[in-house]
Gaussian input, Z-matrix of N, CA and C with variables (Angstrom, degrees):
# hf/3-21g

backbone

0 1
 N
 C     1     B1
 C     2     B2     1     A1
 N     3     B3     2     A2     1     D1
 C     4     B4     3     A3     2     D2
 C     5     B5     4     A4     3     D3
 N     6     B6     5     A5     4     D4
 C     7     B7     6     A6     5     D5
 C     8     B8     7     A7     6     D6
 N     9     B9     8     A8     7     D7
 C    10    B10     9     A9     8     D8
 C    11    B11    10    A10     9     D9
 N    12    B12    11    A11    10    D10
 C    13    B13    12    A12    11    D11
 C    14    B14    13    A13    12    D12
 N    15    B15    14    A14    13    D13
 C    16    B16    15    A15    14    D14
 C    17    B17    16    A16    15    D15
 N    18    B18    17    A17    16    D16
 C    19    B19    18    A18    17    D17
 C    20    B20    19    A19    18    D18
 N    21    B21    20    A20    19    D19
 C    22    B22    21    A21    20    D20
 C    23    B23    22    A22    21    D21
 N    24    B24    23    A23    22    D22
 C    25    B25    24    A24    23    D23
 C    26    B26    25    A25    24    D24
 N    27    B27    26    A26    25    D25
 C    28    B28    27    A27    26    D26
 C    29    B29    28    A28    27    D27
 N    30    B30    29    A29    28    D28
 C    31    B31    30    A30    29    D29
 C    32    B32    31    A31    30    D30
 N    33    B33    32    A32    31    D31
 C    34    B34    33    A33    32    D32
 C    35    B35    34    A34    33    D33
 N    36    B36    35    A35    34    D34
 C    37    B37    36    A36    35    D35
 C    38    B38    37    A37    36    D36
 N    39    B39    38    A38    37    D37
 C    40    B40    39    A39    38    D38
 C    41    B41    40    A40    39    D39
 N    42    B42    41    A41    40    D40
 C    43    B43    42    A42    41    D41
 C    44    B44    43    A43    42    D42
 N    45    B45    44    A44    43    D43
 C    46    B46    45    A45    44    D44
 C    47    B47    46    A46    45    D45
 N    48    B48    47    A47    46    D46
 C    49    B49    48    A48    47    D47
 C    50    B50    49    A49    48    D48
 N    51    B51    50    A50    49    D49
 C    52    B52    51    A51    50    D50
 C    53    B53    52    A52    51    D51
 N    54    B54    53    A53    52    D52
 C    55    B55    54    A54    53    D53
 C    56    B56    55    A55    54    D54
 N    57    B57    56    A56    55    D55
 C    58    B58    57    A57    56    D56
 C    59    B59    58    A58    57    D57
 N    60    B60    59    A59    58    D58
 C    61    B61    60    A60    59    D59
 C    62    B62    61    A61    60    D60
 N    63    B63    62    A62    61    D61
 C    64    B64    63    A63    62    D62
 C    65    B65    64    A64    63    D63
 N    66    B66    65    A65    64    D64
 C    67    B67    66    A66    65    D65
 C    68    B68    67    A67    66    D66
 N    69    B69    68    A68    67    D67
 C    70    B70    69    A69    68    D68
 C    71    B71    70    A70    69    D69
 N    72    B72    71    A71    70    D70
 C    73    B73    72    A72    71    D71
 C    74    B74    73    A73    72    D72
 N    75    B75    74    A74    73    D73
 C    76    B76    75    A75    74    D74
 C    77    B77    76    A76    75    D75
 N    78    B78    77    A77    76    D76
 C    79    B79    78    A78    77    D77
 C    80    B80    79    A79    78    D78
 N    81    B81    80    A80    79    D79
 C    82    B82    81    A81    80    D80
 C    83    B83    82    A82    81    D81
 N    84    B84    83    A83    82    D82
 C    85    B85    84    A84    83    D83
 C    86    B86    85    A85    84    D84
 N    87    B87    86    A86    85    D85
 C    88    B88    87    A87    86    D86
 C    89    B89    88    A88    87    D87
 N    90    B90    89    A89    88    D88
 C    91    B91    90    A90    89    D89
 C    92    B92    91    A91    90    D90
 N    93    B93    92    A92    91    D91
 C    94    B94    93    A93    92    D92
 C    95    B95    94    A94    93    D93
 N    96    B96    95    A95    94    D94
 C    97    B97    96    A96    95    D95
 C    98    B98    97    A97    96    D96
 N    99    B99    98    A98    97    D97
 C   100   B100    99    A99    98    D98
 C   101   B101   100   A100    99    D99
 N   102   B102   101   A101   100   D100
 C   103   B103   102   A102   101   D101
 C   104   B104   103   A103   102   D102
 N   105   B105   104   A104   103   D103
 C   106   B106   105   A105   104   D104
 C   107   B107   106   A106   105   D105
 N   108   B108   107   A107   106   D106
 C   109   B109   108   A108   107   D107
 C   110   B110   109   A109   108   D108
 N   111   B111   110   A110   109   D109
 C   112   B112   111   A111   110   D110
 C   113   B113   112   A112   111   D111
 N   114   B114   113   A113   112   D112
 C   115   B115   114   A114   113   D113
 C   116   B116   115   A115   114   D114
 N   117   B117   116   A116   115   D115
 C   118   B118   117   A117   116   D116
 C   119   B119   118   A118   117   D117
 N   120   B120   119   A119   118   D118
 C   121   B121   120   A120   119   D119
 C   122   B122   121   A121   120   D120
 N   123   B123   122   A122   121   D121
 C   124   B124   123   A123   122   D122
 C   125   B125   124   A124   123   D123
 N   126   B126   125   A125   124   D124
 C   127   B127   126   A126   125   D125
 C   128   B128   127   A127   126   D126
 N   129   B129   128   A128   127   D127
 C   130   B130   129   A129   128   D128
 C   131   B131   130   A130   129   D129
 N   132   B132   131   A131   130   D130
 C   133   B133   132   A132   131   D131
 C   134   B134   133   A133   132   D132
 N   135   B135   134   A134   133   D133
 C   136   B136   135   A135   134   D134
 C   137   B137   136   A136   135   D135
 N   138   B138   137   A137   136   D136
 C   139   B139   138   A138   137   D137
 C   140   B140   139   A139   138   D138
 N   141   B141   140   A140   139   D139
 C   142   B142   141   A141   140   D140
 C   143   B143   142   A142   141   D141
 N   144   B144   143   A143   142   D142
 C   145   B145   144   A144   143   D143
 C   146   B146   145   A145   144   D144
 N   147   B147   146   A146   145   D145
 C   148   B148   147   A147   146   D146
 C   149   B149   148   A148   147   D147
 N   150   B150   149   A149   148   D148
 C   151   B151   150   A150   149   D149
 C   152   B152   151   A151   150   D150
 N   153   B153   152   A152   151   D151
 C   154   B154   153   A153   152   D152
 C   155   B155   154   A154   153   D153
 N   156   B156   155   A155   154   D154
 C   157   B157   156   A156   155   D155
 C   158   B158   157   A157   156   D156
 N   159   B159   158   A158   157   D157
 C   160   B160   159   A159   158   D158
 C   161   B161   160   A160   159   D159
 N   162   B162   161   A161   160   D160
 C   163   B163   162   A162   161   D161
 C   164   B164   163   A163   162   D162
 N   165   B165   164   A164   163   D163
 C   166   B166   165   A165   164   D164
 C   167   B167   166   A166   165   D165
 N   168   B168   167   A167   166   D166
 C   169   B169   168   A168   167   D167
 C   170   B170   169   A169   168   D168
 N   171   B171   170   A170   169   D169
 C   172   B172   171   A171   170   D170
 C   173   B173   172   A172   171   D171
 N   174   B174   173   A173   172   D172
 C   175   B175   174   A174   173   D173
 C   176   B176   175   A175   174   D174
 N   177   B177   176   A176   175   D175
 C   178   B178   177   A177   176   D176
 C   179   B179   178   A178   177   D177
 N   180   B180   179   A179   178   D178
 C   181   B181   180   A180   179   D179
 C   182   B182   181   A181   180   D180
 N   183   B183   182   A182   181   D181
 C   184   B184   183   A183   182   D182
 C   185   B185   184   A184   183   D183
 N   186   B186   185   A185   184   D184
 C   187   B187   186   A186   185   D185
 C   188   B188   187   A187   186   D186
 N   189   B189   188   A188   187   D187
 C   190   B190   189   A189   188   D188
 C   191   B191   190   A190   189   D189
 N   192   B192   191   A191   190   D190
 C   193   B193   192   A192   191   D191
 C   194   B194   193   A193   192   D192
 N   195   B195   194   A194   193   D193
 C   196   B196   195   A195   194   D194
 C   197   B197   196   A196   195   D195
 N   198   B198   197   A197   196   D196
 C   199   B199   198   A198   197   D197
 C   200   B200   199   A199   198   D198
 N   201   B201   200   A200   199   D199
 C   202   B202   201   A201   200   D200
 C   203   B203   202   A202   201   D201
 N   204   B204   203   A203   202   D202
 C   205   B205   204   A204   203   D203
 C   206   B206   205   A205   204   D204
 N   207   B207   206   A206   205   D205
 C   208   B208   207   A207   206   D206
 C   209   B209   208   A208   207   D207
 N   210   B210   209   A209   208   D208
 C   211   B211   210   A210   209   D209
 C   212   B212   211   A211   210   D210
 N   213   B213   212   A212   211   D211
 C   214   B214   213   A213   212   D212
 C   215   B215   214   A214   213   D213
 N   216   B216   215   A215   214   D214
 C   217   B217   216   A216   215   D215
 C   218   B218   217   A217   216   D216
 N   219   B219   218   A218   217   D217
 C   220   B220   219   A219   218   D218
 C   221   B221   220   A220   219   D219
 N   222   B222   221   A221   220   D220
 C   223   B223   222   A222   221   D221
 C   224   B224   223   A223   222   D222
 N   225   B225   224   A224   223   D223
 C   226   B226   225   A225   224   D224
 C   227   B227   226   A226   225   D225
 N   228   B228   227   A227   226   D226
 C   229   B229   228   A228   227   D227
 C   230   B230   229   A229   228   D228
 N   231   B231   230   A230   229   D229
 C   232   B232   231   A231   230   D230
 C   233   B233   232   A232   231   D231
 N   234   B234   233   A233   232   D232
 C   235   B235   234   A234   233   D233
 C   236   B236   235   A235   234   D234
 N   237   B237   236   A236   235   D235
 C   238   B238   237   A237   236   D236
 C   239   B239   238   A238   237   D237
 N   240   B240   239   A239   238   D238
 C   241   B241   240   A240   239   D239
 C   242   B242   241   A241   240   D240

   B1=1.4562
   B2=1.5819
   B3=1.4222
   B4=1.5186
   B5=1.4842
   B6=1.4634
   B7=1.5618
   B8=1.5017
   B9=1.2084
   B10=1.4905
   B11=1.4342
   B12=1.4812
   B13=1.4208
   B14=1.6755
   B15=1.2531
   B16=1.4299
   B17=1.6403
   B18=1.2920
   B19=1.5033
   B20=1.6118
   B21=1.2718
   B22=1.5136
   B23=1.6023
   B24=1.3244
   B25=1.4301
   B26=1.5827
   B27=1.3298
   B28=1.5391
   B29=1.5294
   B30=1.3363
   B31=1.4146
   B32=1.5002
   B33=1.3661
   B34=1.4646
   B35=1.4094
   B36=1.3683
   B37=1.5961
   B38=1.5325
   B39=1.3019
   B40=1.4824
   B41=1.5438
   B42=1.3007
   B43=1.4031
   B44=1.4590
   B45=1.2604
   B46=1.4179
   B47=1.5447
   B48=1.3426
   B49=1.4311
   B50=1.4874
   B51=1.3627
   B52=1.3325
   B53=1.5957
   B54=1.3833
   B55=1.4135
   B56=1.5828
   B57=1.2762
   B58=1.4632
   B59=1.5201
   B60=1.3165
   B61=1.4699
   B62=1.4235
   B63=1.4906
   B64=1.4732
   B65=1.6538
   B66=1.3787
   B67=1.4972
   B68=1.5916
   B69=1.3716
   B70=1.4228
   B71=1.5777
   B72=1.4253
   B73=1.4864
   B74=1.6421
   B75=1.2989
   B76=1.5138
   B77=1.5741
   B78=1.3316
   B79=1.3479
   B80=1.6206
   B81=1.3706
   B82=1.4846
   B83=1.4869
   B84=1.3250
   B85=1.4925
   B86=1.5650
   B87=1.3510
   B88=1.4340
   B89=1.5465
   B90=1.3631
   B91=1.4072
   B92=1.5729
   B93=1.3984
   B94=1.4805
   B95=1.4727
   B96=1.3725
   B97=1.5076
   B98=1.4530
   B99=1.3593
   B100=1.4322
   B101=1.5906
   B102=1.3972
   B103=1.3949
   B104=1.6404
   B105=1.2722
   B106=1.4337
   B107=1.5103
   B108=1.2894
   B109=1.4330
   B110=1.5986
   B111=1.3003
   B112=1.5706
   B113=1.4353
   B114=1.3700
   B115=1.4126
   B116=1.4886
   B117=1.2991
   B118=1.4778
   B119=1.4571
   B120=1.3952
   B121=1.4361
   B122=1.5009
   B123=1.3598
   B124=1.5602
   B125=1.3464
   B126=1.3163
   B127=1.5092
   B128=1.5495
   B129=1.2940
   B130=1.5391
   B131=1.4490
   B132=1.3824
   B133=1.4052
   B134=1.4849
   B135=1.3615
   B136=1.4621
   B137=1.5628
   B138=1.4159
   B139=1.3394
   B140=1.5845
   B141=1.3060
   B142=1.4528
   B143=1.5137
   B144=1.2515
   B145=1.4375
   B146=1.5712
   B147=1.3785
   B148=1.4708
   B149=1.5040
   B150=1.2602
   B151=1.4985
   B152=1.5962
   B153=1.3920
   B154=1.4560
   B155=1.5082
   B156=1.2811
   B157=1.4579
   B158=1.6304
   B159=1.3649
   B160=1.4591
   B161=1.5545
   B162=1.5232
   B163=1.4551
   B164=1.3354
   B165=1.4841
   B166=1.2619
   B167=1.5009
   B168=1.3408
   B169=1.4640
   B170=1.5009
   B171=1.4024
   B172=1.5023
   B173=1.4221
   B174=1.3887
   B175=1.5429
   B176=1.5591
   B177=1.2630
   B178=1.5070
   B179=1.5192
   B180=1.3027
   B181=1.5397
   B182=1.5263
   B183=1.3296
   B184=1.4212
   B185=1.5783
   B186=1.3717
   B187=1.4303
   B188=1.4846
   B189=1.3375
   B190=1.5221
   B191=1.4647
   B192=1.3343
   B193=1.5147
   B194=1.6009
   B195=1.3488
   B196=1.3935
   B197=1.5274
   B198=1.4260
   B199=1.4355
   B200=1.5787
   B201=1.3593
   B202=1.4330
   B203=1.6383
   B204=1.3127
   B205=1.3830
   B206=1.6149
   B207=1.3165
   B208=1.4977
   B209=1.4542
   B210=1.3321
   B211=1.3816
   B212=1.5590
   B213=1.4290
   B214=1.4857
   B215=1.6080
   B216=1.3029
   B217=1.4127
   B218=1.5218
   B219=1.3028
   B220=1.5265
   B221=1.6419
   B222=1.3442
   B223=1.4629
   B224=1.5150
   B225=1.3574
   B226=1.4583
   B227=1.5069
   B228=1.2315
   B229=1.4697
   B230=1.5230
   B231=1.4111
   B232=1.3967
   B233=1.5700
   B234=1.3234
   B235=1.5693
   B236=1.4214
   B237=1.4119
   B238=1.4672
   B239=1.6501
   B240=1.3252
   B241=1.5017
   B242=1.4665
   A1=105.16
   A2=112.57
   A3=117.06
   A4=105.03
   A5=103.78
   A6=106.07
   A7=114.54
   A8=118.54
   A9=125.04
   A10=106.87
   A11=116.06
   A12=115.35
   A13=114.60
   A14=111.04
   A15=118.59
   A16=105.22
   A17=117.03
   A18=118.18
   A19=106.39
   A20=109.01
   A21=119.24
   A22=107.79
   A23=109.34
   A24=114.61
   A25=112.10
   A26=108.75
   A27=111.08
   A28=110.45
   A29=122.26
   A30=122.38
   A31=113.12
   A32=112.72
   A33=118.38
   A34=118.08
   A35=110.80
   A36=120.97
   A37=106.96
   A38=116.36
   A39=121.58
   A40=109.62
   A41=123.77
   A42=124.52
   A43=115.06
   A44=119.78
   A45=126.52
   A46=108.77
   A47=117.02
   A48=120.30
   A49=118.38
   A50=118.60
   A51=124.89
   A52=109.87
   A53=112.52
   A54=119.22
   A55=108.92
   A56=115.21
   A57=115.29
   A58=113.24
   A59=117.72
   A60=119.22
   A61=119.24
   A62=110.89
   A63=121.15
   A64=116.19
   A65=110.72
   A66=111.40
   A67=112.26
   A68=112.95
   A69=117.80
   A70=105.79
   A71=109.90
   A72=120.82
   A73=102.75
   A74=116.42
   A75=126.25
   A76=109.32
   A77=115.10
   A78=117.61
   A79=114.66
   A80=109.41
   A81=113.17
   A82=110.74
   A83=115.84
   A84=121.25
   A85=115.51
   A86=107.61
   A87=112.31
   A88=116.94
   A89=115.65
   A90=125.12
   A91=112.11
   A92=109.66
   A93=114.00
   A94=113.27
   A95=116.38
   A96=117.75
   A97=115.54
   A98=115.74
   A99=123.88
   A100=114.40
   A101=116.26
   A102=120.62
   A103=110.28
   A104=116.43
   A105=117.06
   A106=113.37
   A107=118.34
   A108=124.58
   A109=110.50
   A110=107.63
   A111=113.46
   A112=107.72
   A113=123.68
   A114=120.99
   A115=118.12
   A116=120.34
   A117=124.42
   A118=109.55
   A119=121.84
   A120=125.20
   A121=108.65
   A122=119.47
   A123=124.39
   A124=111.53
   A125=121.41
   A126=118.29
   A127=112.08
   A128=113.73
   A129=114.48
   A130=110.59
   A131=127.97
   A132=134.85
   A133=103.31
   A134=115.64
   A135=120.97
   A136=107.96
   A137=120.19
   A138=122.90
   A139=113.44
   A140=115.68
   A141=119.04
   A142=109.73
   A143=123.50
   A144=128.58
   A145=109.76
   A146=113.55
   A147=119.87
   A148=107.85
   A149=117.77
   A150=122.60
   A151=109.16
   A152=117.70
   A153=124.73
   A154=106.10
   A155=117.57
   A156=126.17
   A157=111.91
   A158=113.44
   A159=123.56
   A160=110.80
   A161=116.56
   A162=113.18
   A163=115.21
   A164=122.70
   A165=124.91
   A166=115.94
   A167=112.93
   A168=121.51
   A169=111.39
   A170=117.41
   A171=117.07
   A172=110.02
   A173=122.20
   A174=124.29
   A175=105.91
   A176=116.69
   A177=117.24
   A178=114.67
   A179=119.87
   A180=117.03
   A181=113.43
   A182=111.39
   A183=117.49
   A184=108.94
   A185=119.11
   A186=127.58
   A187=110.09
   A188=109.15
   A189=115.31
   A190=113.75
   A191=112.25
   A192=117.97
   A193=105.60
   A194=116.90
   A195=119.12
   A196=114.44
   A197=111.76
   A198=117.29
   A199=117.35
   A200=110.21
   A201=119.33
   A202=110.08
   A203=117.33
   A204=123.36
   A205=104.16
   A206=116.94
   A207=121.48
   A208=115.12
   A209=119.95
   A210=124.61
   A211=111.61
   A212=112.17
   A213=115.36
   A214=105.91
   A215=119.98
   A216=116.61
   A217=111.39
   A218=121.07
   A219=127.17
   A220=103.12
   A221=114.09
   A222=113.37
   A223=112.05
   A224=111.45
   A225=118.40
   A226=114.09
   A227=120.12
   A228=130.51
   A229=114.89
   A230=110.97
   A231=117.82
   A232=111.92
   A233=115.54
   A234=121.75
   A235=114.92
   A236=117.02
   A237=114.97
   A238=107.76
   A239=119.77
   A240=113.33
   A241=111.71
   D1=137.41
   D2=179.91
   D3=-85.31
   D4=134.32
   D5=172.11
   D6=-78.26
   D7=143.67
   D8=178.83
   D9=-87.14
   D10=131.64
   D11=176.95
   D12=-66.62
   D13=152.26
   D14=-179.92
   D15=-80.14
   D16=153.66
   D17=174.81
   D18=-70.70
   D19=133.90
   D20=174.77
   D21=-157.96
   D22=173.07
   D23=-176.90
   D24=-61.73
   D25=-34.02
   D26=-179.15
   D27=-72.24
   D28=-35.65
   D29=172.08
   D30=-60.06
   D31=-49.06
   D32=172.57
   D33=-42.46
   D34=-48.76
   D35=-175.44
   D36=-69.28
   D37=-40.59
   D38=-178.29
   D39=-70.97
   D40=-38.70
   D41=170.90
   D42=-63.11
   D43=-43.84
   D44=178.66
   D45=-59.83
   D46=-51.06
   D47=172.35
   D48=-55.18
   D49=-43.97
   D50=-178.73
   D51=-68.81
   D52=-38.02
   D53=-179.29
   D54=-61.05
   D55=-50.95
   D56=179.33
   D57=-62.13
   D58=-35.39
   D59=178.57
   D60=-65.69
   D61=-38.59
   D62=179.56
   D63=-95.20
   D64=-13.10
   D65=-178.72
   D66=71.93
   D67=22.13
   D68=175.64
   D69=-116.91
   D70=132.94
   D71=-170.99
   D72=-53.93
   D73=141.94
   D74=175.63
   D75=-53.66
   D76=-43.98
   D77=-173.91
   D78=-70.64
   D79=-24.61
   D80=174.02
   D81=-74.58
   D82=-38.23
   D83=172.42
   D84=-58.97
   D85=-47.04
   D86=177.34
   D87=-58.35
   D88=-46.15
   D89=177.44
   D90=-56.32
   D91=-49.83
   D92=178.80
   D93=-63.59
   D94=-38.48
   D95=178.63
   D96=-63.40
   D97=-37.26
   D98=171.05
   D99=-60.50
   D100=-36.17
   D101=178.89
   D102=-89.56
   D103=0.75
   D104=176.73
   D105=70.42
   D106=23.88
   D107=171.37
   D108=-127.14
   D109=165.43
   D110=-169.34
   D111=-139.48
   D112=26.55
   D113=-176.09
   D114=-50.63
   D115=-48.87
   D116=-177.08
   D117=-63.02
   D118=-43.20
   D119=-177.28
   D120=-67.68
   D121=-45.01
   D122=176.12
   D123=-63.11
   D124=-33.50
   D125=-175.30
   D126=-77.30
   D127=-19.83
   D128=179.05
   D129=-100.53
   D130=10.94
   D131=-179.05
   D132=-96.42
   D133=158.20
   D134=165.16
   D135=-70.31
   D136=146.06
   D137=-174.42
   D138=-52.36
   D139=-41.43
   D140=177.72
   D141=-62.22
   D142=-46.18
   D143=-179.79
   D144=-60.06
   D145=-46.14
   D146=-176.79
   D147=-62.09
   D148=-38.34
   D149=-174.27
   D150=-71.49
   D151=-42.66
   D152=173.04
   D153=-56.26
   D154=-54.91
   D155=-178.48
   D156=-47.12
   D157=-51.70
   D158=-178.61
   D159=-63.93
   D160=-36.98
   D161=174.53
   D162=-70.30
   D163=-30.09
   D164=175.76
   D165=-62.58
   D166=-46.21
   D167=177.05
   D168=-58.83
   D169=-35.07
   D170=-174.01
   D171=-82.37
   D172=1.37
   D173=176.48
   D174=-123.29
   D175=88.05
   D176=-179.94
   D177=-61.47
   D178=-28.18
   D179=171.17
   D180=-64.66
   D181=-44.35
   D182=-177.37
   D183=-62.37
   D184=-42.73
   D185=176.14
   D186=-53.22
   D187=-50.94
   D188=-176.68
   D189=-65.48
   D190=-30.05
   D191=178.64
   D192=-71.09
   D193=-42.68
   D194=-176.19
   D195=-66.26
   D196=-36.57
   D197=177.87
   D198=-68.70
   D199=-21.95
   D200=179.85
   D201=-92.71
   D202=3.04
   D203=-170.52
   D204=-74.13
   D205=159.22
   D206=169.49
   D207=-62.09
   D208=-34.28
   D209=178.25
   D210=-64.41
   D211=-44.72
   D212=-178.89
   D213=-67.99
   D214=-45.03
   D215=-179.17
   D216=-59.28
   D217=-40.42
   D218=-175.80
   D219=-65.10
   D220=-39.09
   D221=-179.51
   D222=-64.98
   D223=-46.05
   D224=177.59
   D225=-56.39
   D226=-44.67
   D227=169.42
   D228=-50.08
   D229=-48.99
   D230=-178.85
   D231=-70.46
   D232=-30.87
   D233=177.21
   D234=-75.36
   D235=-30.29
   D236=-172.06
   D237=-89.27
   D238=-1.14
   D239=172.30
   D240=-104.91

């Protein structure tokens, strides 16, 4: 089972950035994240990107690996400022 992230300033910043990129309200993304679904986000993505995202979500170890990557950490640092 995938653990759902708790609300935090970091999550808020990430949701705002994703919201702007996808054109989906941050509150919609937050609600779907809490429910473990991503319909609005997936609907606004290119089919190839949506498929890659779904594959990533299906593999918790790979998702954790990605979140611990230098690129993810750099993105987090950029978003929190």
